[in-house]
C-alpha positions as CSV (number, residue, x, y, z in Angstrom):
1,X,136.9,105.2,107.9
2,X,134.8,103.9,105.1
3,X,131.1,104.8,105.0
4,X,128.1,104.7,102.7
5,X,129.5,107.4,100.5
6,X,132.9,106.1,99.5
7,X,134.1,102.8,98.0
8,X,137.5,101.6,99.3
9,X,140.1,101.6,96.5
10,X,137.6,102.8,93.9
11,X,138.4,105.5,91.3
12,X,135.9,108.4,90.8
13,X,134.6,106.7,87.6
14,X,134.2,103.3,89.2
15,X,131.4,101.8,91.3
16,X,127.6,102.0,90.5
17,X,126.6,105.0,88.5
18,X,123.8,105.9,90.9
19,X,126.3,106.0,93.8
20,X,128.9,108.0,91.8
21,X,126.3,110.6,90.8
22,X,125.1,111.4,94.3
23,X,124.9,115.1,94.9
24,X,127.9,116.7,96.7
25,X,126.4,120.1,97.5
26,X,123.0,121.4,98.1
27,X,122.9,122.9,94.6
28,X,123.3,119.4,93.2
29,X,120.1,118.2,94.9
30,X,117.3,117.8,92.4
31,X,113.5,117.8,93.0
32,X,113.4,118.8,96.6
33,X,113.3,122.6,96.4
34,X,110.5,122.6,98.9
35,X,112.9,121.7,101.7
36,X,116.4,122.6,100.4
37,X,115.6,125.5,98.0
38,X,117.1,128.9,98.6
39,X,116.0,130.3,102.0
40,X,114.5,127.1,103.2
41,X,114.9,126.0,106.8
42,X,116.9,122.8,106.1
43,X,119.2,124.6,103.7
44,X,120.0,127.3,106.2
45,X,120.6,124.7,108.9
46,X,123.0,122.7,106.8
47,X,124.9,125.7,105.5
48,X,125.2,127.1,109.0
49,X,126.2,123.7,110.3
50,X,123.5,124.1,113.0
51,X,121.5,121.0,112.1
52,X,119.3,119.4,114.8
53,X,118.0,115.9,114.7
54,X,116.0,115.2,111.5
55,X,114.2,112.4,109.8
56,X,113.9,112.2,106.0
57,X,110.8,110.4,104.8
58,X,109.9,109.6,101.2
59,X,109.8,107.0,98.5
60,X,113.0,105.2,97.2
61,X,115.2,107.2,94.9
62,X,114.2,110.6,96.1
63,X,117.5,111.6,97.7
64,X,117.3,110.7,101.4
65,X,120.7,109.1,101.5
66,X,122.1,111.7,99.1
67,X,121.0,114.5,101.4
68,X,122.8,112.8,104.2
69,X,125.9,112.7,102.0
70,X,125.6,116.5,101.4
71,X,125.4,117.0,105.1
72,X,128.5,114.8,105.6
73,X,130.4,116.9,103.0
74,X,129.2,120.2,104.5
75,X,129.4,119.8,108.3
76,X,132.4,120.3,110.5
77,X,130.9,117.7,112.8
78,X,132.0,114.1,112.8
79,X,129.8,112.0,110.7
80,X,129.0,108.4,111.3
81,X,126.6,106.0,109.4
82,X,124.6,103.0,110.4
83,X,122.2,100.9,108.4
84,X,119.3,99.7,110.6
85,X,119.0,96.5,108.6
86,X,122.6,95.4,109.5
87,X,123.2,97.2,112.8
88,X,122.1,96.2,116.3
89,X,122.4,97.5,119.9
90,X,126.2,96.8,120.0
91,X,126.8,99.0,116.9
92,X,124.7,101.8,118.5
93,X,126.6,101.7,121.7
94,X,129.9,101.8,119.9
95,X,128.8,104.8,117.9
96,X,127.6,106.5,121.0
97,X,130.8,105.8,122.9
98,X,132.8,107.4,120.1
99,X,130.5,110.4,119.9
100,X,130.7,110.9,123.7
101,X,134.5,110.7,123.6
102,X,134.7,113.3,120.9
103,X,132.4,115.6,122.8
104,X,134.3,115.3,126.1
105,X,137.9,115.4,124.7
106,X,137.5,117.7,121.7
107,X,134.1,119.5,122.1
108,X,133.1,118.1,118.7
109,X,129.6,117.1,117.7
110,X,128.7,113.9,116.0
111,X,126.0,113.4,113.4
112,X,124.7,109.9,113.2
113,X,123.0,108.9,109.9
114,X,120.7,105.9,110.3
115,X,119.4,104.5,107.0
116,X,116.1,102.5,107.1
117,X,115.6,103.7,110.7
118,X,112.1,102.2,110.8
119,X,113.7,98.7,110.7
120,X,115.0,99.1,114.2
121,X,112.8,97.7,116.9
122,X,111.5,99.7,119.9
123,X,114.4,98.8,122.1
124,X,117.0,99.7,119.5
125,X,115.3,103.1,118.9
126,X,115.0,103.7,122.6
127,X,118.8,103.2,123.0
128,X,119.3,106.5,121.0
129,X,116.8,108.5,123.0
130,X,119.0,109.8,125.9
131,X,121.9,110.6,123.6
132,X,119.7,112.5,121.2
133,X,118.1,114.3,124.2
134,X,121.4,115.5,125.7
135,X,122.9,116.4,122.3
136,X,125.7,113.9,122.2
137,X,124.3,112.7,118.9
138,X,122.5,114.6,116.1
139,X,120.3,112.0,114.5
140,X,119.7,112.0,110.7
141,X,117.3,109.2,109.9
142,X,116.0,108.0,106.6
143,X,112.9,105.9,106.0
144,X,110.4,105.0,103.3
145,X,107.7,104.5,105.9
146,X,105.7,107.2,107.7
147,X,107.7,108.0,110.8
148,X,104.7,109.0,112.7
149,X,103.6,105.3,112.6
150,X,106.8,103.3,112.2
151,X,109.3,105.3,114.4
152,X,109.3,105.6,118.2
153,X,107.0,108.4,119.1
154,X,109.6,109.8,121.6
155,X,112.3,109.8,118.9
156,X,109.9,111.5,116.5
157,X,109.1,114.2,119.0
158,X,112.8,115.1,119.3
159,X,113.3,115.3,115.5
160,X,112.1,117.5,112.7
161,X,110.4,115.5,109.9
162,X,111.1,116.4,106.3
163,X,109.1,114.7,103.5
164,X,110.8,114.2,100.2
165,X,108.8,113.9,97.0
166,X,109.2,111.8,93.9
167,X,111.2,113.7,91.3
168,X,109.3,115.4,88.5
169,X,109.8,114.5,84.9
170,X,111.9,117.6,84.3
171,X,114.2,116.8,87.2
172,X,114.6,113.3,86.0
173,X,115.6,114.5,82.6
174,X,118.0,116.9,84.2
175,X,119.6,114.1,86.2
176,X,120.0,112.0,83.0
177,X,121.5,114.9,81.1
178,X,123.8,115.8,84.0
179,X,125.1,112.2,84.1
180,X,125.7,112.1,80.4
181,X,127.7,115.4,80.5
182,X,129.7,114.7,83.7
183,X,133.3,113.7,82.7
184,X,134.5,112.8,86.2
185,X,131.6,110.6,87.5
186,X,129.4,110.1,84.5
187,X,129.7,109.6,80.8
188,X,131.1,112.9,79.6
189,X,134.3,111.2,78.3
190,X,132.2,109.7,75.5
191,X,129.6,111.1,73.1
192,X,126.5,109.5,74.5
193,X,123.4,110.4,72.5
194,X,120.0,109.2,73.5
195,X,117.0,109.2,71.2
196,X,114.3,111.4,72.6
197,X,111.9,108.5,72.8
198,X,114.4,106.5,74.8
199,X,114.9,109.2,77.3
200,X,111.1,109.7,77.7
201,X,110.7,106.0,78.2
202,X,113.3,105.9,81.0
203,X,111.8,109.0,82.7
204,X,108.3,107.6,82.5
205,X,109.0,104.1,83.7
206,X,111.3,105.3,86.5
207,X,108.3,107.2,88.0
208,X,110.2,109.8,90.0
209,X,112.9,107.3,91.3
210,X,116.3,108.8,90.3
211,X,118.2,105.6,91.4
212,X,116.0,103.5,89.1
213,X,116.6,106.0,86.2
214,X,120.4,106.0,86.7
215,X,120.6,102.2,87.0
216,X,118.7,101.8,83.7
217,X,120.9,104.5,82.1
218,X,124.0,102.7,83.2
219,X,122.8,99.4,81.8
220,X,121.8,101.0,78.5
221,X,125.1,102.7,78.0
222,X,127.5,100.0,79.1
223,X,125.8,97.2,77.2
224,X,125.6,99.2,73.9
225,X,129.3,98.6,73.2
226,X,132.5,96.8,74.4
227,X,133.1,98.5,77.7
228,X,135.0,100.7,78.3
229,X,135.3,102.2,74.8
230,X,138.0,104.7,73.8
231,X,137.5,108.2,74.9
232,X,135.4,110.3,72.5
233,X,133.6,107.3,71.0
234,X,129.9,107.9,70.1
235,X,127.3,105.7,71.9
236,X,123.7,105.8,70.7
237,X,120.9,104.7,73.0
238,X,117.9,103.6,71.1
239,X,114.3,103.2,72.3
240,X,114.8,99.4,72.1
241,X,117.9,99.6,74.3
242,X,116.1,101.8,76.8
243,X,113.2,99.4,77.0
244,X,115.5,96.4,77.6
245,X,117.5,98.3,80.3
246,X,114.5,99.2,82.4
247,X,111.9,96.5,82.9
248,X,108.6,97.0,84.5
249,X,109.3,98.9,87.7
250,X,108.5,97.4,91.1
251,X,105.5,99.2,92.5
252,X,105.8,101.4,95.5
253,X,103.7,99.1,97.6
254,X,104.3,97.5,100.9
255,X,101.4,95.4,102.2
256,X,102.3,96.4,105.8
257,X,103.3,100.0,105.2
258,X,102.2,103.4,104.0
259,X,101.8,102.5,100.4
260,X,99.4,99.8,101.3
261,X,97.2,102.1,103.3
262,X,97.5,105.1,101.0
263,X,96.6,103.0,97.9
264,X,93.5,101.4,99.5
265,X,92.5,104.8,100.8
266,X,92.8,106.2,97.2
267,X,90.7,103.3,95.9
268,X,88.0,103.7,98.5
269,X,87.8,107.5,98.0
270,X,87.6,107.0,94.2
271,X,84.7,104.5,94.5
272,X,83.0,106.8,97.0
273,X,83.5,109.7,94.6
274,X,81.8,107.7,91.8
275,X,85.0,107.7,89.6
276,X,85.1,104.3,88.0
277,X,88.3,105.1,86.0
278,X,90.3,106.1,89.1
279,X,88.8,103.2,91.0
280,X,90.0,100.7,88.4
281,X,93.5,102.2,88.3
282,X,94.0,101.8,92.1
283,X,92.4,98.4,92.0
284,X,94.9,97.4,89.3
285,X,97.8,98.7,91.3
286,X,96.8,96.7,94.3
287,X,96.3,93.5,92.3
288,X,99.6,94.1,90.4
289,X,101.4,94.6,93.7
290,X,100.1,91.3,95.1
291,X,97.5,92.6,97.5
292,X,95.3,90.0,99.1
293,X,92.0,89.9,97.2
294,X,90.2,89.0,100.3
295,X,91.3,92.3,101.9
296,X,90.1,94.3,98.8
297,X,86.7,92.5,98.9
298,X,86.3,93.2,102.6
299,X,86.9,96.9,102.1
300,X,84.3,96.9,99.2
301,X,81.7,95.1,101.4
302,X,82.3,97.8,104.1
303,X,81.9,100.5,101.4
304,X,78.7,98.9,100.2
305,X,77.2,99.4,103.6
306,X,78.8,102.7,104.5
307,X,78.8,104.7,101.3
308,X,76.1,103.1,99.1
309,X,73.8,101.8,101.7
310,X,70.0,102.0,101.0
311,X,70.6,104.1,97.9
312,X,71.2,100.7,96.3
313,X,70.5,97.8,98.7
314,X,71.6,95.4,96.0
315,X,75.2,96.7,96.2
316,X,75.9,94.5,99.2
317,X,74.6,91.4,97.5
318,X,76.6,92.1,94.3
319,X,79.9,92.5,96.2
320,X,79.3,89.5,98.4
321,X,78.4,87.4,95.3
322,X,81.6,88.6,93.5
323,X,83.7,87.7,96.5
324,X,82.2,84.2,96.5
325,X,82.8,83.9,92.8
326,X,86.4,84.9,93.3
327,X,86.8,82.2,96.0
328,X,85.6,79.6,93.5
329,X,87.7,80.6,90.5
330,X,90.8,82.5,91.8
331,X,93.2,84.4,89.6
332,X,93.5,85.2,86.7
333,X,89.8,84.9,85.9
334,X,89.0,86.3,89.3
335,X,89.9,89.7,88.0
336,X,86.5,89.8,86.4
337,X,84.4,89.6,89.7
338,X,86.9,92.0,91.3
339,X,86.4,94.5,88.5
340,X,82.7,94.0,88.4
341,X,82.3,94.7,92.1
342,X,84.5,97.8,91.8
343,X,82.6,99.2,88.8
344,X,79.2,98.4,90.4
345,X,80.0,100.3,93.5
346,X,81.6,103.2,91.7
347,X,78.6,103.6,89.5
348,X,76.0,103.1,92.2
349,X,74.1,106.0,93.8
350,X,75.6,106.9,97.2
351,X,74.1,107.3,100.7
352,X,75.9,107.2,104.0
353,X,72.6,107.2,106.0
354,X,73.8,104.0,107.8
355,X,76.2,106.2,109.7
356,X,73.1,107.1,111.8
357,X,73.9,104.0,113.8
358,X,76.9,105.7,115.3
359,X,74.8,108.7,116.3
360,X,72.5,106.3,118.1
361,X,75.6,104.7,119.7
362,X,76.7,108.0,121.0
363,X,73.3,108.6,122.4
364,X,73.4,105.3,124.2
365,X,76.8,106.1,125.7
366,X,75.5,109.5,126.8
367,X,72.2,108.4,128.3
368,X,71.2,104.8,129.3
369,X,67.4,105.3,129.1
370,X,64.8,102.9,130.4
371,X,62.7,100.9,128.0
372,X,59.1,102.4,127.9
373,X,56.6,100.3,129.7
374,X,54.6,99.3,126.6
375,X,57.7,97.9,124.9
376,X,58.8,95.7,127.8
377,X,58.4,91.9,127.7
378,X,54.9,91.1,128.9
379,X,55.7,87.3,129.1
380,X,57.4,87.5,132.5
381,X,55.8,90.2,134.6
382,X,53.0,91.7,132.5
383,X,50.4,90.8,135.0
384,X,52.1,92.1,138.1
385,X,53.7,95.3,136.8
386,X,51.8,96.0,133.6
387,X,54.8,95.5,131.3
388,X,53.8,95.4,127.7
389,X,50.4,97.0,128.4
390,X,49.2,99.4,125.8
391,X,51.6,98.1,123.1
392,X,50.1,98.5,119.7
393,X,50.4,95.4,117.4
394,X,51.3,96.8,114.0
395,X,50.0,93.8,112.0
396,X,46.5,94.4,113.3
397,X,46.5,97.6,111.2
398,X,45.4,98.0,107.6
399,X,48.9,99.0,106.5
400,X,50.7,96.9,109.1
401,X,51.9,100.1,110.8
402,X,50.6,102.3,113.7
403,X,51.9,105.4,115.2
404,X,53.3,104.8,118.7
405,X,56.4,105.6,120.7
406,X,59.4,103.3,120.4
407,X,62.2,105.6,121.7
408,X,62.7,106.1,125.4
409,X,60.8,109.1,126.9
410,X,64.0,111.1,127.2
411,X,64.5,110.9,123.4
412,X,61.0,111.8,122.2
413,X,61.4,113.4,118.7
414,X,65.0,112.3,118.3
415,X,66.0,111.3,114.8
416,X,69.0,109.4,113.7
417,X,68.3,108.1,110.2
418,X,68.2,110.7,107.4
419,X,67.0,109.1,104.1
420,X,68.9,110.4,101.0
421,X,67.2,111.5,97.8
422,X,69.1,109.1,95.6
423,X,68.3,105.6,94.2
424,X,66.1,103.2,96.1
425,X,66.4,105.4,99.3
426,X,64.9,108.3,97.4
427,X,61.9,106.2,96.7
428,X,61.3,105.3,100.3
429,X,62.2,108.8,101.7
430,X,58.7,110.2,101.4
431,X,57.1,107.2,103.2
432,X,59.7,107.2,106.0
433,X,59.2,110.9,106.6
434,X,55.4,110.7,106.5
435,X,55.4,108.0,109.1
436,X,57.8,109.9,111.2
437,X,55.7,113.0,111.1
438,X,52.5,111.1,112.2
439,X,54.5,109.3,114.9
440,X,55.9,112.6,116.2
441,X,52.4,114.1,116.3
442,X,51.0,111.1,118.2
443,X,53.9,110.9,120.6
444,X,53.8,114.6,121.5
445,X,50.2,114.0,122.2
446,X,49.0,117.6,121.6
447,X,46.4,116.4,119.1
448,X,43.7,114.3,120.7
449,X,40.6,115.0,118.7
450,X,38.0,113.9,121.2
451,X,36.5,117.2,122.0
452,X,35.9,116.4,125.6
453,X,37.1,117.9,128.8
454,X,40.8,117.5,129.7
455,X,39.7,114.8,132.2
456,X,38.3,112.8,129.2
457,X,41.8,112.2,127.7
458,X,42.7,108.5,128.2
459,X,46.1,108.5,129.9
460,X,48.8,106.0,129.1
461,X,51.8,108.0,130.5
462,X,53.7,107.2,133.6
463,X,54.9,103.9,135.1
464,X,52.3,101.5,136.6
465,X,53.9,99.9,139.6
466,X,50.9,97.8,140.7
467,X,48.5,95.7,138.7
468,X,45.8,93.2,139.2
469,X,44.9,89.8,137.6
470,X,41.8,91.4,136.1
471,X,44.0,92.9,133.4
472,X,44.9,89.5,132.1
473,X,43.8,89.0,128.5
474,X,43.3,92.7,127.8
475,X,46.6,92.9,125.8
476,X,45.1,90.6,123.2
477,X,42.2,93.1,122.7
478,X,44.6,96.0,122.2
479,X,46.7,94.0,119.7
480,X,43.7,93.4,117.6
481,X,42.4,97.0,118.0
482,X,42.0,98.6,114.5
483,X,42.5,102.2,115.8
484,X,42.1,105.0,113.2
485,X,44.4,107.5,114.9
486,X,46.9,107.6,112.0
487,X,44.1,107.8,109.5
488,X,42.5,110.7,111.5
489,X,45.7,112.6,111.7
490,X,46.4,112.4,108.0
491,X,42.8,113.2,107.1
492,X,42.8,116.2,109.3
493,X,46.1,117.5,107.9
494,X,45.1,116.9,104.3
495,X,41.7,118.6,104.7
496,X,43.4,121.7,106.0
497,X,46.0,121.8,103.3
498,X,43.5,121.3,100.6
499,X,41.3,124.1,101.8
500,X,44.3,126.4,102.3
501,X,45.4,126.3,98.7
502,X,49.0,127.1,99.4
503,X,51.3,128.6,96.8
504,X,55.0,127.8,96.7
505,X,56.0,131.3,97.9
506,X,53.4,131.7,100.6
507,X,54.2,132.8,104.2
508,X,52.5,130.4,106.6
509,X,52.0,131.0,110.3
510,X,51.2,127.9,112.4
511,X,50.0,128.6,116.0
512,X,49.8,125.8,118.5
513,X,52.1,123.7,116.3
514,X,53.5,121.6,119.1
515,X,52.9,118.3,117.3
516,X,54.5,119.5,114.0
517,X,51.7,117.7,112.0
518,X,51.0,120.8,109.8
519,X,54.6,122.1,109.9
520,X,56.3,119.5,107.7
521,X,53.6,119.5,105.1
522,X,53.7,123.4,105.0
523,X,57.5,123.1,104.3
524,X,56.8,120.9,101.3
525,X,53.9,123.0,100.0
526,X,55.7,126.4,100.3
527,X,59.4,125.6,99.7
528,X,60.1,129.2,98.5
529,X,58.1,130.9,101.2
530,X,58.1,130.8,105.0
531,X,56.8,128.2,107.5
532,X,56.8,129.8,111.0
533,X,55.7,127.6,113.9
534,X,54.6,128.8,117.3
535,X,54.8,126.2,120.1
536,X,53.7,126.6,123.7
537,X,56.7,124.9,125.5
538,X,60.4,124.7,125.2
539,X,60.2,120.9,125.3
540,X,58.0,121.0,122.1
541,X,60.5,123.3,120.4
542,X,63.4,121.0,121.2
543,X,61.5,118.0,119.9
544,X,60.6,119.7,116.6
545,X,64.1,121.0,116.3
546,X,65.5,117.5,116.7
547,X,63.3,116.3,113.9
548,X,64.1,119.4,111.7
549,X,67.8,118.7,112.1
550,X,67.4,115.8,109.6
551,X,66.2,118.2,106.9
552,X,68.3,120.0,104.4
553,X,69.3,123.5,105.3
554,X,66.9,125.1,102.8
555,X,64.0,123.0,104.2
556,X,64.4,124.2,107.8
557,X,61.4,125.8,109.5
558,X,61.5,128.7,112.0
559,X,60.2,127.6,115.4
560,X,59.6,130.0,118.4
561,X,58.1,129.5,121.8
562,X,55.1,131.8,122.4
563,X,53.5,130.7,125.7
564,X,51.6,134.0,126.5
565,X,49.1,133.8,123.8
566,X,48.0,131.8,120.7
567,X,49.4,134.2,118.1
568,X,51.6,137.4,118.4
569,X,50.8,140.8,117.1
570,X,52.7,142.1,114.0
571,X,55.5,143.7,116.1
572,X,56.1,140.5,118.0
573,X,55.9,138.4,114.8
574,X,58.6,140.6,113.3
575,X,60.9,139.9,116.3
576,X,60.2,136.2,116.2
577,X,60.4,135.5,112.5
578,X,61.5,138.8,110.8
579,X,58.1,138.8,109.1
580,X,55.0,140.8,110.1
581,X,52.6,139.7,107.3
582,X,51.4,136.2,106.4
583,X,49.4,134.6,103.6
584,X,48.0,131.6,105.5
585,X,47.3,130.9,109.2
586,X,46.7,127.2,109.8
587,X,46.0,125.4,113.0
588,X,44.6,122.2,114.6
589,X,42.9,122.6,118.0
590,X,44.5,126.0,118.8
591,X,42.0,126.6,121.6
592,X,42.3,123.3,123.3
593,X,44.1,124.7,126.3
594,X,42.0,127.9,126.6
595,X,40.5,128.1,130.1
596,X,39.5,131.8,130.1
597,X,36.3,133.2,128.6
598,X,36.2,131.6,125.1
599,X,34.4,134.6,123.6
600,X,37.2,136.9,124.6
601,X,39.9,134.5,123.6
602,X,38.4,134.0,120.1
603,X,37.9,137.7,119.6
604,X,41.6,138.4,120.5
605,X,42.8,135.6,118.2
606,X,40.7,136.8,115.3
607,X,41.7,140.4,115.7
608,X,45.4,139.4,115.9
609,X,45.0,137.2,112.8
610,X,43.4,140.1,110.8
611,X,46.4,142.3,111.7
612,X,48.9,139.6,110.7
613,X,47.4,138.5,107.4
614,X,47.9,140.1,104.0
615,X,44.9,141.1,101.9
616,X,43.2,138.0,100.5
617,X,44.9,135.7,103.0
618,X,43.0,133.0,104.9
619,X,42.7,131.3,108.2
620,X,42.0,127.5,108.1
621,X,41.6,125.6,111.4
622,X,40.0,122.6,112.9
623,X,38.7,122.7,116.5
624,X,36.9,120.3,118.8
625,X,34.5,122.2,121.1
626,X,33.7,120.4,124.4
627,X,30.0,120.9,123.7
628,X,30.3,118.5,120.7
629,X,32.5,116.0,122.3
630,X,31.8,112.4,123.4
631,X,29.3,111.9,126.2
632,X,29.5,109.2,128.8
633,X,25.8,108.9,128.7
634,X,25.9,107.9,125.0
635,X,28.6,105.3,125.8
636,X,26.6,103.8,128.6
637,X,23.4,103.8,126.5
638,X,24.7,102.5,123.2
639,X,28.0,100.7,124.1
640,X,27.0,99.3,127.5
641,X,23.2,98.9,127.0
642,X,22.6,100.6,130.4
643,X,19.0,101.2,131.6
644,X,17.1,104.1,130.0
645,X,16.2,105.9,133.3
646,X,19.8,105.9,134.6
647,X,21.4,107.0,131.3
648,X,18.7,109.7,130.7
649,X,19.4,111.1,134.1
650,X,23.1,111.2,133.2
651,X,22.4,112.8,129.8
652,X,20.4,115.7,131.4
653,X,23.2,116.3,133.8
654,X,25.8,116.3,131.1
655,X,23.8,118.6,128.9
656,X,23.7,121.0,131.8
657,X,27.4,120.6,132.5
658,X,28.4,121.5,129.0
659,X,26.0,124.4,128.5
660,X,25.8,126.2,131.8
661,X,29.0,128.2,132.3
662,X,28.0,129.3,135.8
663,X,27.4,125.9,137.2
664,X,29.2,123.5,134.8
665,X,32.1,123.9,132.4
666,X,33.1,127.6,132.6
667,X,34.9,127.5,129.2
668,X,32.3,125.9,127.1
669,X,31.5,127.3,123.7
670,X,29.7,126.5,120.4
671,X,30.1,127.0,116.7
672,X,28.6,130.5,116.7
673,X,31.1,131.7,119.3
674,X,34.0,130.7,117.0
675,X,32.5,131.8,113.7
676,X,31.2,135.1,115.1
677,X,34.6,136.2,116.4
678,X,36.1,135.9,112.9
679,X,33.1,137.7,111.2
680,X,33.4,140.6,113.7
681,X,37.1,140.9,112.8
682,X,36.3,141.4,109.1
683,X,36.6,137.8,107.8
684,X,34.1,136.1,105.5
685,X,33.6,132.6,107.0
686,X,32.6,129.1,106.0
687,X,32.2,126.4,108.6
688,X,31.5,122.7,108.5
689,X,30.6,120.2,111.2
690,X,32.5,116.9,110.8
691,X,31.5,113.6,112.4
692,X,34.6,111.9,113.9
693,X,35.1,108.5,115.5
694,X,37.8,106.0,116.4
695,X,38.0,102.8,118.4
696,X,39.5,103.2,121.9
697,X,40.5,100.8,124.6
698,X,39.6,102.6,127.8
699,X,41.6,101.8,130.9
700,X,41.0,101.7,134.6
701,X,43.0,105.0,135.1
702,X,40.7,106.7,132.6
703,X,37.6,105.8,134.5
704,X,39.2,106.6,137.9
705,X,40.1,110.0,136.6
706,X,36.7,110.8,135.2
707,X,34.8,109.7,138.3
708,X,37.2,111.4,140.7
709,X,35.2,114.2,142.5
710,X,38.4,116.0,143.4
711,X,40.4,116.0,140.2
712,X,37.5,116.0,137.6
713,X,35.1,119.0,137.3
714,X,32.9,116.6,135.3
715,X,32.9,114.0,138.1
716,X,32.2,116.6,140.8
717,X,29.3,118.1,138.8
718,X,27.7,114.8,137.8
719,X,27.9,113.4,141.4
720,X,26.0,116.4,142.7
721,X,23.3,116.2,140.1
722,X,22.6,112.4,139.9
723,X,23.4,111.5,143.5
724,X,26.2,109.3,145.0
725,X,24.3,106.1,144.5
726,X,23.6,106.5,140.8
727,X,27.1,108.0,140.3
728,X,28.7,104.9,141.7
729,X,26.4,102.7,139.7
730,X,27.3,104.5,136.4
731,X,31.0,103.9,137.3
732,X,30.5,100.2,137.8
733,X,28.6,99.8,134.5
734,X,31.5,101.5,132.6
735,X,34.1,99.4,134.4
736,X,32.3,96.2,133.3
737,X,32.2,97.5,129.7
738,X,35.9,98.3,129.4
739,X,36.8,94.7,130.4
740,X,35.1,93.5,127.2
741,X,37.5,95.4,124.9
742,X,37.5,98.5,122.8
743,X,34.5,100.8,122.2
744,X,33.7,103.4,119.6
745,X,34.5,107.0,120.7
746,X,32.6,109.7,118.8
747,X,32.7,113.4,118.6
748,X,32.2,116.3,116.2
749,X,34.9,118.7,114.9
750,X,34.4,122.2,113.5
751,X,36.2,123.0,110.3
752,X,36.5,126.8,109.7
753,X,37.9,128.7,106.7
754,X,38.0,132.5,107.2
755,X,39.2,134.9,104.5
756,X,40.0,138.6,104.5
């Protein structure tokens, strides 16, 4: 029976040279030592004639069919061949029938070699499955395409895959020299002499394809004289003859196969890796192979967004412009915009920060969170449900930006976008991070510098399910409100940092750091030191940790929950931060939640600070004592124009509320209480009183809370002291005032610097 490895009626020295020189034994196989070298699995299986189904995968001319020939020469099993290009279901069934008959009658196995196995369709490949499964057929497949993509998955799972590699230059030379010396199948009967340059040219142009090399050698030898010449005649192969015999080699490129995907992958990775030389090479290979320029431009547009991004926002425009230019001029001049786009992208700074979108997408898939009330559309049901109420209109602000919450409540503090340090993105990084820090502080809401009682905090949290027509028009006031909250936060942070005089290696302890306002600036000021933050809740720690996740590893702070006190003692600090001594202790409103005796709380805080700080270290903090906070009596008198008698009566009641611990606010305190505690602990102190103010739009829930006798200690005390009638009259005056728009909220802050 004829097969792929013999030619009917042909003598050993006849037929194509590449076919005549196929390896006969495993030792003849060149360049595939990784699979058929001594001791290798495939070599052992072939020598023992215990081969199971295999698929050989590799470029043309690497020896796939030759290995099948070696197996045919070695095995005691019957060997049949099919070519998937020429064979169909009928041929497969006939081969299976013969194999089944041999097995039943003679107990003999059949090895079926299928060349170009990827060319069979799914039905044809499926026809082999049961016979490979039950062992009637041992499949030996050969393919130039990746079998994991082009061959039936079930067939692949029942076969072992062996990948063949292009032959090295040394193996190619050896193949040529073996052919020239072989008297039976090659040119050993004649004195063939090749110039060194000629052999090098054939090896280089063949590019690891032994078939291409032997075909060129055959053409060079047999056209250099009248063929066949007498035995022993000398044949010289010059460089010119070699160049004529092997023209430019067809590239290993299939626009629908592995080489297509591998080459575009190499191109994209070279551009991403900022290697313009490699990028141009792979681009040239694709163009030379006839790749669709539209496909190349599409991939470069994707890369401009994915890998260059905001590091160079012009990259997208450049590539799109080059693509449009190519559409107008085509080849060959179109090579210039192709090369320009390639080189621009390769040389551009890189940032993949746009990948943050997919992090956001995962979060959406994980949790479908509600839109916060103030971000909802106010045009449809703003009057009835309060949608859109409390939205801050950014363009009403001096810098066209205001700190407010845009993410859902469940994602407070979550960050997706991480600006890189390169190119344009490096220039906007500082501004993006600064706004994010202020926004985080405002959202977490720990810092509300009004100095008043907790009941005096305007509340915007929670869903409002009922509303009244009286709220109509108030949104316009709020949109035009020029609030100074961002300015206040930055001024507070900058004042503390300036007074602290932080060195790059300082160890900084930040109590009550739930907002993170001081934390991020401390990291920048002391990159070689330590920034240790104490927060009061696990929720705050998670929020800060989410933000810190966007920072580089060497920028990460250390954050610990410490709910039982404002600062730890040295032993506790050692456990929390592996550090018992600090150079700076910085805080904003650390005593805001203190409800015990303030004198005792301040004394403990100052003593703990003295034990934690190194000699010469300093405490810098800003605090808002209730005693210096805003007074409703001032608002009614100056903002509302209320009568003197009524407001004076309220002023006297408020003075008593904030100064008499026994009858009014039990945790009231003054500047001497704070400063004295640090002096007693051994600190030298300097204290300033700062006037603060901001515009606020008070709401109905604010007034209801303040004047609630059950929930507000202020309301209960004032009602007892001014009487129910005046108390209700004061409430009505304030309600009328808040309908007119924002008012100025004033208070005083204490700024303390204490040094050991």
